C-alpha positions in Angstrom: 0.0 0.0 0.0 1.6 3.3 -1.0 1.7 5.9 1.7 -0.3 9.0 1.0 0.1 12.7 1.9 -0.9 14.0 5.3 -4.5 14.7 4.5 -7.6 13.6 6.5 -8.6 10.2 5.4 -12.4 9.7 5.4 -13.6 6.4 6.9 -15.6 3.9 4.8 -19.2 3.5 5.9 -19.6 0.5 8.3 -21.6 -2.6 7.4 -23.0 -2.5 11.0 -22.8 0.7 12.9 -23.1 -1.1 16.3 -20.1 -3.3 15.5 -18.1 -0.2 14.4 -19.0 1.4 17.7 -17.9 -1.7 19.5 -14.6 -1.8 17.6 -14.1 1.9 18.3 -13.9 1.1 22.0 -10.8 -0.9 21.3 -9.4 2.0 19.1 -9.8 4.8 21.6 -8.5 2.7 24.5 -5.4 1.9 22.4 -4.7 5.4 21.3 -5.4 6.9 24.7 -3.1 4.4 26.5 -0.3 4.9 24.0 -0.6 8.7 24.2 -0.7 8.6 28.0 2.4 6.5 28.3 4.1 8.3 25.4 5.1 4.9 24.1 3.5 2.0 22.3 2.0 0.8 19.0 -1.5 2.0 18.3 -1.6 1.1 14.6 -2.3 -2.6 14.9 -5.0 -2.4 17.5 -6.8 0.3 15.5 -6.4 -1.7 12.3 -7.5 -5.1 13.6 -10.3 -3.8 15.9 -13.1 -4.8 13.5 -11.7 -8.3 13.2 -11.4 -8.7 17.0 -14.9 -7.4 17.5 -16.5 -10.0 15.1 -14.3 -12.8 16.5 -15.2 -12.1 20.1 -18.8 -11.3 19.6 -19.7 -14.2 17.3 -17.2 -17.0 17.7 -14.7 -17.0 20.5 -15.6 -19.4 23.4 -14.7 -17.6 26.6 -16.0 -16.9 30.0 -14.4 -13.9 31.6 -15.4 -15.1 35.0 -13.4 -18.4 34.5 -10.4 -17.4 32.4 -8.7 -20.7 32.9 -11.6 -22.9 31.7 -9.7 -25.7 30.0 -12.0 -26.0 27.0 -11.9 -22.3 26.2 -10.8 -21.2 22.7 -7.2 -19.9 22.7 -6.6 -16.4 21.4 -3.0 -15.3 20.7 -1.5 -12.0 19.6 1.6 -13.0 17.6 2.2 -9.4 16.6 2.7 -8.7 20.3 3.7 -5.0 19.8 -0.1 -4.5 19.3 -0.7 -5.6 22.9 -3.2 -2.9 23.6 -5.8 -4.8 21.5 -5.5 -7.7 23.9 -5.6 -5.5 27.1 -8.5 -3.6 25.7 -10.4 -6.8 25.0 -9.7 -8.2 28.4 -10.9 -5.1 30.1 -14.0 -4.7 27.9 -15.1 -8.3 28.3 -14.8 -8.1 32.1 -11.7 -10.0 33.0 -11.2 -9.2 36.7 -7.5 -9.1 36.3 -7.6 -6.2 33.8 -9.0 -2.9 35.1 -9.2 0.6 33.6 -6.4 1.6 35.9 -4.2 -1.1 34.4 -5.0 0.3 31.0 -4.0 3.8 32.2 -0.7 2.4 33.4 0.2 0.8 30.1 3.9 0.3 29.8 4.6 1.5 33.3 7.0 -0.4 35.6 4.5 -0.4 38.5 1.9 -2.4 36.5 3.3 -5.5 34.8 -0.2 -6.6 33.6 0.0 -4.1 30.7 3.6 -4.5 29.7 4.8 -3.3 26.3 4.3 -6.9 25.0 1.9 -9.5 26.4 3.6 -11.5 29.2 2.2 -14.8 30.3 1.3 -15.0 34.0 0.9 -11.3 34.5 -2.9 -11.3 33.9 -5.5 -13.9 33.2 -6.3 -14.1 29.5 -2.7 -13.6 28.3 -2.2 -17.1 26.8 1.5 -16.7 26.0 4.4 -14.2 26.0 4.8 -12.7 22.5 6.8 -9.8 21.2 9.6 -11.5 19.2 7.7 -11.7 16.0 6.5 -15.1 14.8 6.6 -16.7 18.2 2.9 -16.5 18.6 2.2 -18.3 15.4 4.5 -21.1 16.4 3.1 -21.2 19.9 -0.4 -21.5 18.4 0.6 -24.5 16.3 1.6 -26.2 19.6 -1.6 -25.2 21.2 -3.7 -26.5 18.3 -1.7 -29.7 18.3 -2.2 -30.2 22.0 -5.9 -29.7 21.6 -6.1 -32.4 19.0 -3.9 -34.8 21.1 -6.0 -34.2 24.2 -9.2 -34.6 22.1 -7.9 -38.0 20.9 -7.5 -39.1 24.5 -10.5 -37.6 26.1 -13.0 -37.1 23.3 -15.2 -34.2 22.0 -17.1 -34.0 25.3 -14.1 -32.8 27.3 -11.8 -31.2 24.7 -13.1 -29.5 21.6 -11.9 -25.9 21.0 -10.2 -23.6 18.5 -7.0 -21.7 18.5 -7.1 -18.2 16.9 -4.0 -16.1 16.3 -3.5 -12.6 15.0 -0.3 -11.9 13.1 1.2 -9.2 11.0 3.6 -8.8 8.1 6.6 -8.9 10.5 5.5 -12.3 11.9 5.4 -13.7 8.4 8.9 -12.3 7.5 10.5 -14.1 10.4 11.9 -17.5 9.6 10.1 -19.3 12.4 6.8 -18.6 10.7 7.9 -20.8 7.7 8.7 -23.7 10.1 5.4 -23.3 12.0 3.2 -22.9 8.9 4.8 -25.9 7.3 4.3 -28.1 10.4 0.7 -27.0 10.9 -0.2 -27.7 7.3 1.5 -31.1 7.4 -0.3 -32.1 10.5 -3.7 -31.0 9.2 -4.5 -28.9 12.2 -8.0 -27.9 11.2 -8.9 -26.1 14.4 -6.1 -23.5 14.0 -7.0 -20.2 12.4 -4.6 -17.3 11.6 -6.0 -13.9 11.0 -3.4 -11.9 9.1 -3.3 -8.2 9.4 -2.4 -7.4 5.8 -1.7 -3.7 6.1 1.4 -3.6 4.0 3.3 -1.4 6.5 6.3 -2.0 8.8 8.4 0.4 10.9 10.6 1.4 8.0 7.7 2.1 5.6 5.8 0.1 3.0 6.5 -3.6 3.1 7.5 -3.3 -0.6 10.8 -1.9 0.7 11.8 -5.4 1.8 9.4 -8.1 0.7 7.5 -9.2 -2.4 6.1 -12.5 -1.2 2.5 -13.5 -2.0 1.5 -14.7 1.5 -1.7 -16.4 0.3 0.2 -18.5 -2.2 2.8 -19.3 0.5 0.1 -20.6 2.8 -1.6 -22.6 0.1 1.6 -24.2 -0.8 1.8 -25.4 2.9 -1.6 -27.0 2.6 -3.6 -24.3 4.4 -7.2 -23.2 3.6 -6.8 -19.5 2.5 -9.2 -16.6 2.1 -8.8 -12.9 1.3 -11.1 -10.3 2.6 -11.6 -6.6 3.6 -10.6 -6.6 7.2 -13.0 -3.7 8.0 -16.0 -5.4 6.4 -17.7 -7.1 9.4 -19.9 -9.2 7.2 -16.9 -10.4 5.2 -15.0 -11.2 8.4 -17.9 -13.2 9.8 -18.4 -15.1 6.6 -14.7 -15.9 6.3 -14.5 -17.3 9.8 -17.6 -19.4 9.2 -16.1 -20.8 6.0 -12.8 -21.5 7.8 -14.5 -23.4 10.5 -16.1 -25.7 8.0 -12.7 -26.9 6.7 -11.6 -29.6 9.2 -8.6 -31.1 7.5 -6.5 -27.9 7.0 -5.5 -25.0 9.2 -7.0 -21.7 7.9 -5.4 -18.3 7.1 -7.6 -15.3 6.5 -5.7 -12.5 4.8 -7.5 -9.3 6.1 -6.7 -6.2 4.1 -6.6 -3.4 6.8 -5.6 0.2 7.2 -3.0 0.5 9.9 -4.1 3.1 12.5 -7.7 3.1 11.1 -9.4 6.2 12.4 -6.3 8.5 12.5 -7.0 11.5 10.3 -3.5 12.0 8.8 -1.2 9.1 9.6 -3.6 6.1 9.0 -2.2 3.8 6.4 1.4 4.9 6.9 4.4 3.7 8.9 3.8 6.7 11.3 0.8 5.0 12.7 2.8 1.9 13.6 4.4 3.0 16.8 4.9 5.9 19.2 2.4 8.4 20.6 0.3 9.9 17.8 0.0 13.3 19.5 -2.9 15.2 20.9 -3.9 16.8 17.6 -4.0 13.4 15.8 -6.1 11.9 18.6 -8.5 14.8 18.6 -8.9 14.3 14.8 -9.5 10.6 15.3 -12.2 11.2 17.9 -13.9 13.5 15.4 -13.7 11.0 12.6 -14.9 8.2 14.7 -17.7 10.3 16.2 -16.3 9.6 19.7 -17.2 12.1 22.4 -16.4 10.3 25.6 -13.3 11.5 27.6 -10.1 9.5 27.5 -10.3 6.0 29.1 -14.1 6.2 29.4 -16.4 3.8 27.5 -20.0 4.7 27.3 -22.1 2.5 29.5 -24.3 0.9 26.6 -21.1 -0.1 24.8 -19.4 -1.4 27.9 -22.4 -3.4 28.8 -22.5 -4.9 25.3 -18.9 -5.9 25.7 -19.5 -7.4 29.1 -22.3 -9.5 27.7 -19.8 -10.9 25.2 -17.5 -11.7 28.1 -20.3 -13.6 29.8 -21.8 -15.4 26.8 -19.7 -18.5 27.4 -21.1 -19.2 30.9 -23.7 -21.6 29.6 -21.1 -23.4 27.4 -18.8 -23.7 30.3 -21.5 -25.0 32.7 -22.5 -27.6 30.1 -18.9 -28.6 29.7 -18.5 -28.9 33.5 -21.6 -31.1 33.6 -20.0 -33.4 30.9 -16.8 -33.6 32.9 -18.8 -34.5 36.1 -20.7 -37.1 34.1 -17.7 -38.7 32.6 -16.5 -42.1 33.9 -14.6 -41.8 37.1 -11.2 -43.0 35.7 -11.5 -40.7 32.6 -12.5 -37.7 34.7 -9.8 -38.3 37.2 -7.1 -38.6 34.6 -8.3 -35.5 32.8 -8.4 -33.3 35.9 -5.0 -34.6 37.1 -3.4 -33.6 33.8 -5.0 -30.2 33.7 -3.8 -29.5 37.3 -0.3 -30.5 36.2 0.1 -33.2 38.8 2.1 -36.2 38.0 0.6 -39.7 38.5 1.1 -41.4 41.9 4.1 -43.7 42.0 5.8 -42.1 39.0 9.1 -42.1 40.9 9.0 -45.9 40.6 10.0 -45.4 37.0 13.1 -43.5 38.1 13.9 -46.3 40.5 13.4 -48.9 37.8 15.6 -47.0 35.4 18.4 -46.8 38.0 18.2 -50.5 38.6 18.5 -51.1 34.8 21.4 -48.8 34.5 23.2 -50.2 37.5 22.8 -53.7 36.0 25.0 -52.5 33.1 27.9 -52.8 35.5 31.3 -51.8 34.0 29.9 -51.3 30.5 30.4 -47.6 29.4 27.3 -45.9 28.1 26.6 -42.5 26.6 24.2 -40.3 28.6 21.9 -40.0 25.5 21.4 -43.7 25.7 20.9 -43.6 29.4 18.3 -40.9 28.8 16.5 -43.1 26.3 16.4 -45.9 28.9 15.0 -43.6 31.5 12.4 -42.3 29.0 11.3 -45.9 28.4 10.3 -46.2 32.0 8.9 -42.7 32.4 6.6 -42.9 29.5 4.9 -46.0 30.8 4.4 -44.2 34.2 3.5 -40.6 32.8 1.3 -40.9 29.8 1.1 -37.1 29.3 4.8 -37.1 28.2 4.9 -35.9 24.6 8.2 -36.6 22.9 9.7 -35.4 19.7 12.8 -34.6 17.7 13.9 -32.3 14.9 14.7 -35.2 12.6 17.3 -36.7 14.9 15.3 -39.3 16.7 17.9 -42.1 16.5 20.6 -39.8 17.6 18.7 -38.0 20.4 17.2 -41.3 21.8 14.0 -39.3 22.5 11.5 -41.9 21.4 10.4 -44.3 24.1 9.7 -47.9 23.0 6.0 -47.6 23.6 5.5 -44.1 22.2 3.1 -44.1 19.2 3.9 -41.6 16.5 1.5 -38.8 15.7 0.6 -38.5 12.0 -1.3 -36.0 9.9 -4.9 -36.2 11.0 -4.2 -39.0 13.5 -3.4 -37.6 16.9 -3.8 -40.6 19.2 -0.1 -40.8 19.8 2.7 -39.3 21.9 5.6 -38.7 19.6 6.0 -35.8 17.1 8.3 -35.8 14.1 9.0 -32.1 14.0 11.3 -32.3 10.9 14.3 -30.1 10.5 12.6 -27.2 12.2 14.5 -26.7 15.5 13.1 -23.2 16.2 9.5 -24.2 15.2 9.8 -27.3 17.4 10.9 -25.3 20.4 8.2 -22.7 20.1 5.5 -25.3 19.4 6.6 -27.2 22.5 6.0 -24.0 24.5 2.5 -23.8 23.0 1.9 -27.4 24.0 3.1 -26.7 27.6 0.9 -23.6 27.8 -2.2 -25.4 26.6 -2.0 -27.8 29.5 -2.5 -31.5 29.9 0.8 -32.6 28.2 4.5 -32.4 29.1 6.5 -31.8 25.9 10.1 -32.7 25.4 12.0 -32.5 22.1 15.5 -33.1 20.9 18.2 -31.9 18.6 22.0 -31.5 18.7 23.4 -29.1 21.3 25.0 -26.8 18.7 21.5 -26.3 17.2 20.3 -24.8 20.5 21.3 -21.6 18.8 18.3 -22.1 16.4 16.1 -22.7 19.4 17.4 -20.0 21.7 14.6 -17.4 21.4 12.0 -20.0 22.3 14.1 -21.5 25.1 14.5 -18.0 26.6 10.7 -17.4 26.4 10.1 -20.8 28.1 12.3 -19.7 30.9 10.7 -16.3 31.1 7.2 -17.9 31.3 8.3 -20.5 33.8 6.6 -23.4 31.9 7.4 -27.0 31.9 9.1 -27.4 28.5 12.0 -29.8 28.3 14.7 -29.3 25.7 16.9 -32.4 25.1 20.3 -31.5 23.6 22.6 -34.4 22.7 26.1 -34.4 21.2 27.0 -31.9 23.8 30.8 -31.5 23.3 33.8 -32.0 21.2 33.3 -35.7 22.1 30.9 -36.0 19.2 34.0 -36.3 17.1 34.0 -36.5 13.3 31.3 -33.9 12.5 33.8 -31.3 13.5 33.7 -27.8 14.8 30.4 -26.7 13.1 28.6 -29.4 15.2 30.8 -29.3 18.3 29.3 -27.0 21.0 31.9 -24.8 22.7 30.2 -21.7 24.1 26.8 -23.1 24.2 26.8 -24.4 27.8 27.8 -21.0 29.1 25.3 -19.2 27.0 22.5 -21.5 28.1 23.4 -21.3 31.7 23.3 -17.6 31.4 19.5 -17.6 30.7 17.7 -16.7 33.9 15.3 -19.4 35.3 16.4 -22.0 32.9 17.6 -25.2 34.6 20.4 -26.6 32.5 21.4 -30.1 33.4 24.5 -31.9 32.2 24.7 -35.3 33.9 28.1 -37.0 34.3 27.0 -40.6 34.3 23.9 -42.8 33.7 22.7 -42.6 37.3 22.9 -38.8 37.2 21.0 -38.9 34.0 18.1 -40.6 35.8 18.3 -38.1 38.7 18.3 -35.1 36.3 15.1 -36.4 34.7 13.5 -36.7 38.1 14.5 -33.2 39.0 13.2 -31.8 35.7 9.8 -33.4 36.2 9.7 -32.4 39.8 9.5 -28.7 38.8 6.2 -27.9 37.0 7.0 -24.2 36.8 10.5 -24.3 35.4 11.8 -24.8 31.9 14.7 -27.3 31.6 17.4 -28.3 29.2 19.3 -31.6 29.5 22.7 -31.9 27.7 23.7 -35.4 26.8 26.8 -37.0 25.3 27.3 -38.9 22.1 30.4 -40.7 23.5 30.3 -43.3 26.2 31.4 -42.8 29.8 31.8 -45.0 32.8 29.3 -45.6 35.6 30.6 -43.5 38.5 27.7 -43.9 40.9 27.1 -47.4 42.1 25.1 -47.0 45.3 21.8 -48.9 45.4 19.6 -46.3 47.2 17.2 -44.0 45.4 18.5 -40.7 47.0 18.7 -38.0 44.3 22.0 -36.4 44.9 21.7 -34.3 41.7 18.6 -32.6 43.0 20.6 -29.9 44.8 22.5 -29.1 41.6 26.0 -30.1 42.9 27.3 -32.5 45.5 30.5 -34.1 46.7 30.9 -37.2 44.6 34.1 -38.2 46.3 35.4 -36.5 49.5 39.1 -35.9 50.3 40.8 -38.7 52.3 43.9 -38.6 54.5 43.4 -35.2 56.0 41.5 -31.9 55.5 40.6 -31.2 51.9 43.4 -29.3 50.1 42.0 -29.4 46.6 38.6 -29.4 45.0 38.1 -30.8 41.5 34.8 -29.7 39.8 33.2 -31.0 36.7 29.9 -31.7 34.9 28.9 -34.1 32.1 31.3 -36.4 30.2 34.4 -34.9 31.7 33.4 -35.9 35.3 35.3 -39.2 35.0 38.5 -37.3 34.2 38.2 -35.5 37.5 37.6 -38.8 39.3 40.7 -40.4 37.7 42.8 -37.3 38.5 41.7 -37.5 42.1 43.0 -41.1 42.3 46.5 -39.9 41.2 46.5 -36.8 43.5 45.4 -38.9 46.5 48.2 -41.3 45.8 50.5 -38.3 45.8 49.3 -37.4 49.3 47.0 -34.5 48.4 43.6 -34.9 50.0 41.3 -34.1 47.0 37.5 -34.0 46.6 35.5 -34.3 43.4 32.4 -32.2 43.1 29.9 -33.0 40.4 27.8 -30.0 39.3 25.0 -31.2 37.0 22.8 -28.1 37.4 24.1 -24.6 38.5 20.6 -23.1 38.9 19.6 -25.7 41.5 23.0 -25.4 43.3 22.6 -21.6 43.5 19.2 -22.1 45.2 20.8 -24.0 48.1 21.7 -22.3 51.4 25.1 -20.9 52.1 26.0 -23.8 54.5 25.3 -26.4 51.9 27.4 -24.5 49.3 30.3 -24.2 51.7 30.0 -27.9 52.5 30.2 -28.8 48.8 32.8 -26.4 47.7 35.1 -26.6 50.7 37.3 -23.9 52.2 40.4 -24.4 50.1 41.0 -21.8 47.3 42.8 -24.5 45.3 40.2 -25.5 42.7 40.2 -27.0 39.2 37.2 -27.2 36.9 37.2 -29.5 33.8 34.6 -29.3 31.1 34.9 -29.5 27.3 33.5 -26.0 26.9 34.5 -22.4 27.6 35.2 -21.4 31.2 32.7 -18.6 31.4 30.2 -20.4 33.6 33.0 -21.7 36.0 34.7 -18.4 36.9 32.6 -17.7 40.0 33.6 -21.0 41.5 37.2 -21.0 40.6 38.3 -17.6 42.1 41.7 -16.1 41.4 43.8 -19.1 42.3 41.7 -21.7 40.4 42.5 -23.3 37.1 40.4 -24.4 34.2 40.8 -27.4 31.8 38.6 -27.0 28.8 38.2 -25.3 25.5 39.5 -21.9 24.4 38.6 -22.0 20.8 36.7 -24.2 18.3 37.1 -27.9 18.0 38.3 -30.2 15.2 37.1 -33.2 13.2 38.4 -36.6 14.3 37.7 -39.4 16.6 36.3 -38.1 19.9 39.1 -39.4 22.0 41.7 -37.9 19.6 40.0 -34.6 19.7 40.1 -34.6 23.6 43.8 -35.3 23.4 44.4 -32.6 20.8 42.9 -30.0 23.1 44.6 -31.4 26.2 41.4 -32.2 28.1 42.9 -35.3 29.8 43.5 -36.7 33.2 47.1 -35.5 33.0 46.0 -32.0 32.2 43.8 -32.0 35.3 46.6 -33.2 37.5 48.9 -30.5 36.1 46.3 -27.8 36.8 45.9 -29.1 40.3 49.5 -28.6 41.1 49.4 -25.1 39.6 46.4 -24.1 41.7 48.0 -25.6 44.8 51.2 -23.6 44.2 49.2 -20.4 43.6 47.2 -20.9 46.8 
């Protein structure tokens, strides 16, 4: 759409004046909030207000009095910069969490409910955290998939709802949208609907500056049902949604041609309407064009009452659903309610105990932690049916598919394993959507070096504090021949730097089982488990079921022959090097302890006394890990030494690569003598 000169833009006559007035409630709240905060994005809310009004008034299943109703329709704003459309809708429909004072405090630090971009957990009705463009589309694919999987288990009477997502040009330019759209089309997610704000404007100007894609052809190529409409024609919007809902074997995209900043007198349809405060003169002109006479932040009572009726229209639907739940067979109802609560089945820890027994039976046979993880998952899946596995086309390498897991296929959702294809970012974001939907615990695998592709979604999972589990195998130079492009070096430090993300790197098969137990024990924490390709020895042989990894770090072997003089620290596949080095140092008369540190986050949550007990008083410390030292510095101090990587790896046999970079028992012993001399 070419940008026009700064002249008043007359508004087209509405199909339905009442619906236009209802939509104008959204418009004025958006422009008033942005102007009041002197910050924000009014263009999208004003442009998509008509679409939102029809969707909410005629289609969306919601009950504002019970915002967490499990069978509600899901509504996601992928173009999260337009967050005021969501906040306005929540206020107008009567969500108790969203008041007019919250709207007045838009983008203010003292009111997190109305943050610049929607943030999950801050207010009921915000289904996911969006802002990085494209994430909402990919989340919605996960939500729609979760709905179908839960429906296959519990039937139409308990689970039968739609997922609606708003998106803009920016969402569709982001690469993640391609992965998500392709996956959704392949899986035939017929209860997913994307409403595309086709306004042809971005921050820089017209979209023609940067993109020439025909988005409708793109979606059709991915096997979506596609329609094109005038996004301000309420009759056309309604008819398109009706038509989309009639297509059950394809997701739907409705391309809605809109005017960004609809209602502004001079900047509507231009990039100037996208973001920032429009100014008092522009707002006064918008009020005149819209025929709006109410003061800022005031909605006339007849219109507010009409919106509140929309917010309450789902009461009867919810009550009927509740009656169906109550009337369901006891076992089915109990299982459904348990999953929705997020509780794990009684006795699930027996699966961990059984896995430990199996792993201990392996005796002296070395085993890679990816294989140990696969063995643990075999036991866990039988005990926890809501586990939903998957991989980004690396199932045999990641060992993520349990023996009894049935694969999900297009149109056939009675399974528990997803082939995400080579779509790492799309997989990670879809898993977030699955976790947010409820009733399932998603985990998915790829190689550790490809965590870079997943990182934005991993970060959002940690921010939202949801139970998404990222399985990252081939976690060091030990993967060998694939070489430095595939050998993670800085990745462990980078992932450990993400706040609230529990990063686990087990050092033997028993720790692998313990790490899985700790992951599942935390329903409000995202987790990543890093696993080896190469084999390693069994270091833990005790027969009890105490989870020593649950505190993040512990003394694997205490010093003998006197007070501790030296502490060796490690995580993952290098832990056995520290154990072997300790044997040599003890023989040399140096009382040495080995500390295993599978999860920094959990260790940092322990009290000071436990940390001192584990780390000891001696400043002589050595850390060994086939990664960079950035996440070890705080534990090493000035006298400590690090044995690890200081650059990129090399292609060759894993053992040869370790020798090339001097990550060996001998190197740990040398570093030990250096730190002792320095201390």
